[in-house]
C-alpha positions in Angstrom: 45.5 29.3 -14.2 45.4 27.2 -17.3 42.9 28.1 -20.1 41.4 25.2 -22.1 40.2 25.8 -25.6 38.3 23.1 -27.5 38.6 24.0 -31.1 39.9 21.4 -33.6 41.5 19.6 -30.7 42.2 20.6 -27.1 44.7 23.4 -26.5 46.1 24.6 -23.2 47.3 28.1 -22.5 48.9 29.6 -19.4 47.0 32.6 -18.2 49.9 35.0 -18.8 50.3 33.6 -22.3 46.7 34.2 -23.1 46.6 37.6 -21.5 50.1 39.1 -22.2 49.6 42.0 -19.8 47.0 43.8 -17.7 45.7 45.9 -20.6 44.8 42.7 -22.6 42.8 41.5 -19.5 41.1 44.9 -19.3 40.0 44.7 -22.9 38.6 41.3 -22.3 36.6 42.4 -19.3 35.2 45.4 -21.2 33.7 43.0 -23.8 32.4 40.7 -21.1 30.7 43.1 -18.7 28.9 46.4 -19.0 29.0 46.9 -15.2 32.8 47.2 -14.7 34.5 50.5 -15.4 37.7 49.3 -17.2 39.0 52.9 -17.3 39.4 53.0 -13.5 40.1 50.2 -10.9 43.7 50.1 -12.0 44.9 48.7 -8.7 42.1 46.1 -8.7 42.9 45.0 -12.2 46.6 44.5 -11.3 45.6 42.4 -8.3 43.2 40.2 -10.3 45.7 39.7 -13.0 48.4 38.6 -10.5 46.0 36.3 -8.6 44.6 34.5 -11.7 48.1 33.9 -13.2 49.1 32.1 -9.9 46.0 29.9 -9.6 46.5 26.2 -10.0 43.2 25.4 -11.9 41.9 24.8 -15.4 39.1 26.9 -16.9 37.3 26.4 -20.2 37.5 29.3 -22.6 33.7 29.3 -22.8 33.4 30.1 -19.1 36.5 32.3 -18.8 34.5 35.6 -18.6 32.5 34.4 -15.7 35.6 33.2 -13.9 37.5 36.5 -14.4 34.6 38.6 -13.2 34.2 36.4 -10.1 37.8 37.1 -9.1 37.0 40.8 -8.6 34.9 39.7 -5.6 32.2 42.3 -5.9 29.8 42.2 -2.9 26.7 44.0 -4.2 24.4 42.3 -6.7 21.6 44.8 -7.3 22.2 47.4 -10.0 19.5 49.6 -8.4 21.7 50.2 -5.4 24.4 52.9 -5.6 27.0 50.7 -3.8 26.8 48.3 -6.8 28.1 51.0 -9.1 30.6 52.5 -6.7 32.5 49.3 -6.2 32.7 48.7 -9.9 34.4 52.1 -10.6 31.4 54.2 -11.5 29.7 57.1 -9.8 26.3 58.6 -8.9 25.6 59.8 -12.5 26.0 56.4 -14.1 23.8 54.9 -11.4 21.1 57.5 -11.9 21.1 57.2 -15.7 20.8 53.4 -15.6 18.0 53.5 -13.1 16.0 56.1 -14.9 16.1 54.1 -18.1 15.1 51.0 -16.3 12.2 52.8 -14.6 10.7 53.9 -17.9 7.4 52.2 -17.4 5.5 53.5 -20.4 5.4 50.0 -22.0 4.3 48.2 -18.9 0.7 46.9 -18.7 -1.4 47.8 -15.8 -1.7 45.0 -13.3 -5.3 43.6 -13.3 -7.1 40.3 -13.5 -7.6 40.7 -17.2 -3.9 41.5 -18.2 -1.2 38.9 -18.3 2.0 40.6 -17.1 5.7 39.6 -17.1 7.1 39.0 -13.6 10.6 37.9 -12.5 12.4 37.0 -9.4 16.2 36.6 -9.6 16.9 34.6 -12.7 13.3 33.3 -13.0 10.7 34.8 -15.3 7.0 34.0 -15.7 3.7 35.4 -16.8 0.7 35.9 -14.6 -2.7 37.7 -14.5 -3.4 39.9 -11.5 -1.2 41.0 -8.7 1.1 38.3 -7.3 0.7 37.2 -3.7 3.0 35.3 -1.3 2.6 31.5 -1.4 3.4 31.3 2.3 1.2 33.9 4.0 -1.0 35.1 1.0 0.1 38.7 1.5 0.8 41.0 -1.5 4.3 41.2 -2.8 6.4 44.3 -3.2 8.0 44.7 -6.7 9.8 47.2 -9.0 8.5 48.2 -12.4 11.3 47.8 -15.0 10.4 48.9 -18.5 7.8 46.2 -19.4 8.2 43.8 -16.5 7.7 43.6 -12.8 10.6 42.5 -10.6 9.5 40.9 -7.3 11.5 42.3 -4.3 9.9 40.8 -1.1 6.7 40.1 0.8 4.8 43.0 2.3 4.2 41.0 5.5 7.3 41.7 7.7 6.5 38.5 9.8 6.5 36.2 6.8 9.0 33.4 6.7 10.3 34.6 3.3 12.2 37.4 5.1 14.7 34.7 6.3 17.6 36.1 4.3 19.8 33.1 5.0 17.8 30.5 3.1 17.3 31.3 -0.6 15.0 28.4 -1.3 12.3 29.8 1.1 12.0 33.0 -0.9 11.8 31.0 -4.1 9.1 28.9 -2.5 7.2 32.1 -1.5 7.5 34.0 -4.8 7.5 31.4 -7.6 4.9 29.0 -8.8 5.3 25.4 -7.7 6.4 24.1 -11.1 9.1 26.8 -11.4 10.3 26.2 -7.9 10.6 22.4 -8.4 12.5 22.9 -11.6 15.2 24.5 -9.5 14.8 22.4 -6.3 14.0 19.0 -7.8 15.0 17.1 -4.6 12.3 18.8 -2.6 8.8 17.1 -2.4 6.3 19.7 -1.3 3.7 17.0 -0.5 6.0 15.3 2.1 5.6 16.2 5.7 9.2 15.7 6.5 10.0 18.8 4.3 9.9 22.4 5.6 8.3 23.5 2.4 5.1 21.5 3.2 4.6 23.3 6.5 5.6 26.7 5.2 2.9 26.4 2.5 0.5 25.5 5.3 1.1 28.9 6.8 3.4 28.0 9.7 6.4 30.1 10.7 9.9 28.9 9.9 10.5 27.9 13.5 7.2 26.0 13.7 7.9 24.3 10.4 11.2 23.0 11.8 9.4 21.6 14.9 6.8 19.8 12.8 9.5 18.3 10.5 11.3 16.9 13.6 8.1 15.4 14.9 7.4 13.6 11.6 11.0 12.4 11.3 10.7 10.8 14.8 7.5 9.0 13.8 8.9 7.8 10.5 12.0 6.4 12.2 9.7 3.9 14.0 8.1 2.7 10.8 9.4 0.3 8.1 10.7 2.3 5.2 8.3 2.5 2.2 5.6 0.6 4.1 1.9 1.4 4.0 2.1 3.1 7.5 5.2 5.0 6.4 3.4 6.6 3.5 0.2 7.3 5.5 2.4 9.3 7.9 4.6 10.9 5.3 1.9 12.1 2.9 -1.2 12.0 5.0 -2.8 9.3 2.8 -5.5 6.9 3.7 -4.7 3.2 3.8 -5.9 2.5 0.2 -3.9 5.4 -1.3 -0.8 4.4 0.7 -0.9 0.8 -0.6 -1.0 2.1 -4.1 2.0 4.2 -3.3 3.9 1.2 -2.0 3.0 -0.7 -5.2 4.4 2.1 -7.3 7.9 1.5 -5.8 8.3 -2.1 -7.0 9.0 -3.2 -10.5 6.8 -6.3 -9.9 3.5 -4.3 -9.8 1.4 -2.9 -12.6 1.1 0.4 -10.7 4.9 0.9 -11.0 4.8 0.6 -14.8 1.6 2.6 -15.3 3.3 5.4 -13.3 6.1 5.3 -15.8 3.9 5.0 -18.9 0.1 5.2 -18.6 -0.2 3.9 -22.2 1.1 0.4 -21.5 -1.3 -2.4 -22.0 -1.9 -5.2 -19.4 0.0 -7.7 -21.6 3.0 -5.3 -22.0 3.2 -4.9 -18.3 3.0 -8.6 -17.6 5.8 -9.2 -20.2 8.0 -6.6 -18.5 7.4 -8.1 -15.0 8.0 -11.7 -16.3 11.2 -10.6 -18.0 12.6 -9.1 -14.7 11.5 -12.1 -12.7 13.3 -14.4 -15.2 16.5 -12.4 -15.0 16.5 -12.3 -11.2 15.6 -16.0 -11.0 18.5 -16.9 -13.2 20.8 -14.7 -11.1 19.6 -16.4 -7.9 19.9 -19.9 -9.3 23.5 -19.1 -10.5 24.4 -17.8 -7.0 22.9 -20.8 -5.3 25.2 -23.0 -7.3 28.4 -20.8 -6.8 27.7 -19.8 -3.2 25.7 -22.5 -1.5 27.1 -21.5 1.9 25.5 -18.1 1.6 22.0 -19.6 1.5 22.5 -22.3 4.2 22.0 -19.8 7.0 19.9 -17.1 5.4 16.7 -17.1 7.5 15.6 -18.0 11.0 13.9 -21.2 9.6 17.4 -22.7 8.8 19.3 -24.5 11.5 22.7 -23.1 10.5 21.3 -19.6 11.1 21.0 -20.3 14.8 24.3 -22.2 14.9 26.0 -19.1 13.7 24.1 -16.9 16.2 24.4 -19.0 19.4 27.3 -19.8 21.6 26.6 -23.6 21.9 25.0 -26.2 19.6 22.4 -27.0 22.3 21.3 -23.4 22.4 21.1 -23.3 18.6 18.9 -26.5 18.6 16.6 -25.0 21.2 16.2 -21.7 19.2 15.7 -23.6 16.0 12.9 -25.8 17.5 11.3 -22.7 19.0 11.3 -21.0 15.6 9.9 -24.0 13.8 6.9 -24.1 16.1 5.8 -20.5 15.9 2.4 -21.5 14.7 1.6 -24.8 16.5 -1.9 -25.9 17.6 -0.7 -25.8 21.2 0.3 -22.2 20.9 -3.0 -21.2 19.3 -5.0 -22.9 22.0 -2.8 -21.4 24.7 -3.3 -17.9 23.2 -7.0 -18.0 22.1 -8.6 -20.9 24.0 -9.6 -24.4 22.9 -12.4 -23.6 20.4 -11.1 -20.4 19.0 -7.5 -21.6 18.9 -8.4 -24.8 16.9 -10.5 -22.7 14.5 -7.6 -20.2 13.8 -5.1 -23.1 13.4 -7.4 -25.0 11.1 -8.0 -22.0 8.9 -4.2 -21.4 8.7 -3.7 -25.1 7.7 -6.4 -24.7 5.0 -4.8 -21.6 3.6 -1.4 -23.3 3.5 -2.8 -26.4 1.7 -4.6 -24.3 -0.9 -1.5 -22.1 -1.5 0.8 -25.0 -2.7 0.4 -24.7 -6.5 4.0 -25.1 -7.6 6.6 -27.9 -7.5 7.1 -28.8 -3.8 7.4 -32.5 -4.6 10.3 -34.8 -5.3 11.0 -36.2 -8.8 11.8 -39.6 -7.3 8.3 -39.9 -5.8 6.8 -39.0 -9.2 8.8 -41.8 -11.0 7.4 -44.3 -8.5 3.8 -43.1 -8.8 4.0 -43.2 -12.6 5.1 -46.8 -12.4 2.3 -47.6 -10.1 -0.2 -45.7 -12.3 1.2 -47.5 -15.4 0.5 -50.9 -13.8 -3.2 -50.1 -13.2 -5.8 -51.3 -15.7 -7.6 -48.8 -17.8 -10.9 -50.0 -16.2 -9.6 -49.2 -12.7 -8.4 -45.8 -13.9 -11.8 -45.0 -15.4 -13.6 -46.1 -12.3 -11.5 -44.3 -9.7 -10.3 -40.7 -9.3 -6.5 -40.6 -8.7 -4.4 -37.7 -7.7 -0.6 -37.1 -7.5 1.6 -34.1 -8.3 2.3 -34.6 -12.1 -1.0 -36.2 -13.1 -3.3 -33.8 -15.0 -6.8 -34.8 -14.2 -8.3 -33.6 -17.5 -6.0 -35.4 -19.8 -4.9 -38.2 -17.5 -1.4 -37.5 -18.7 1.9 -36.1 -17.3 2.2 -32.3 -16.6 5.8 -31.1 -16.5 5.0 -27.4 -16.0 5.8 -27.6 -12.3 2.1 -27.2 -11.2 1.2 -29.4 -8.2 -1.9 -31.5 -8.8 -2.0 -33.1 -5.4 -5.4 -33.2 -3.8 -6.1 -30.7 -1.0 -7.7 -33.1 1.5 -9.7 -31.7 4.5 -9.5 -34.0 7.5 -11.4 -33.7 10.8 -8.7 -31.6 12.4 -6.5 -30.3 9.6 -5.8 -30.1 5.9 -3.2 -32.2 4.1 -1.7 -32.8 0.6 -1.5 -36.6 0.2 1.4 -37.7 -2.1 -0.9 -40.3 -3.9 -4.6 -40.3 -3.3 -7.5 -42.4 -4.6 -10.6 -40.4 -3.6 -13.4 -42.9 -3.9 -11.3 -45.7 -2.3 -10.2 -43.4 0.4 -6.6 -44.6 0.2 -3.4 -42.6 0.5 0.3 -43.5 -0.3 2.9 -41.3 1.4 6.4 -41.3 -0.1 8.9 -40.6 2.7 12.0 -39.0 1.2 15.3 -39.3 3.0 15.7 -35.5 3.3 12.2 -34.3 4.5 11.4 -37.5 6.5 14.6 -37.8 8.5 14.3 -39.8 11.7 14.4 -37.0 14.1 12.1 -36.9 17.2 10.3 -33.9 15.8 9.6 -35.6 12.5 8.5 -38.8 14.1 6.1 -36.9 16.4 4.7 -34.9 13.5 4.2 -37.9 11.2 2.6 -40.0 14.0 0.0 -37.1 14.5 -0.5 -36.9 10.7 -1.2 -40.6 10.4 -3.6 -40.4 13.4 -5.5 -37.6 11.7 -5.7 -39.5 8.4 -6.9 -42.8 10.0 -9.3 -40.9 12.3 -10.9 -39.2 9.3 -11.6 -42.6 7.7 -8.7 -43.0 5.3 -6.1 -45.8 4.9 -2.4 -44.9 4.5 0.7 -46.7 3.3 4.2 -45.3 3.8 7.0 -46.0 1.3 10.6 -45.2 2.2 12.7 -43.7 -0.6 15.6 -46.0 0.2 13.3 -49.1 0.0 12.1 -47.9 -3.5 15.6 -47.4 -4.8 16.8 -50.7 -3.4 13.9 -52.9 -4.4 11.6 -51.1 -7.0 9.6 -54.1 -8.1 8.8 -55.2 -4.6 7.7 -51.7 -3.6 5.5 -51.3 -6.7 3.8 -54.7 -6.0 3.2 -53.6 -2.4 1.6 -50.4 -3.6 -0.7 -52.2 -6.1 -1.8 -54.7 -3.5 -2.7 -51.8 -1.1 -4.6 -49.9 -3.8 -6.6 -52.9 -5.3 -7.6 -54.7 -2.1 
């Protein structure tokens, strides 16, 4: 054994350098423990000295006393038992004298609901009025009176789960207050139904508690972790309480921050959330630039996702098309009938249209629309209500915040966001970008249906191809002006 001393630097000593012989070890133990008879146990001291000197470990000088005493390997822990004294080199007389002194109860207060007494169990001490009862079965506890305090021994109910001698935490749960118990067992949540402690406090036996824990764990395994249903099952909460619990687990909710500090103002919480969102957004943006391949097949709505999953390109195409049409009008009608299906689909389209408040438009289209807008007379602008993404209706000026000012237009059968819309003239200009309006059969079918819905609702529509605008800007602008003004 190497002994480490931290005093004006670190010093290392071999065990037999620090303790020159057995007698020096005996003197050290005499100072460290009142419960070891250093005048006897000669053979034991020789054995301990030899074992410690051969150990290949380091021990701090501050914990050396504990480490040396541990090496004796004493089995008995209660000084009230005669065996405790015998194995430490003492006899019946020393045991009787010590117990008689400890049983001197002249200073102890009588237990009553008026008196606050000192209680202890193991290394825990606390004060309490009245006689203590078991937290598990509510029976009275057995205890010894030691001078001015009461030492809890066990529960008076022989069938109580606290008599399980193999599990220390159960007896702590039975005999200590919840706050003291949790200070020692901080990983145990006594409100969670997947913990034995919850069911033991409900009055179940140890065996029944194990059964209930297993049942809860099976149910939880079928639920999404940290979901509303998960917390309803785990803590027995109602739906509203469970939703609050879910919110408390995310840094993007006010409940999370109020749980950490109830004194935070609404503005302080918003600033914290905004700061985290900005940091994460910057990280995501940086990663998209450095690892674009990672995001090309990230979700089921991306074609490359299915290419990586499927054996053939044809199978991937089929799966991709199937995923893209998970909420089509045809599927709604097939599932809910003609009338109800159209109503559900229309409500979904309306919700989708109203939710687009941020930049989901191309910058090329906005440059074209500003050119068109700039060629209109002030009289025309004053007489007509015009909408496109970057045009602020109040100021009639450009808005670069990223907010989308496109009009949410209800048609007879759906809702759309026209790229450029003049409300009172009922005219729409659609800018067909080369990426989102590629000439696939699916796109052609969708755009044909969209134009049919627009015209069928009494509106005119003009399509401008991105390549046409880039190759012949003046001609395209002139075509747009003629469409608008005629």
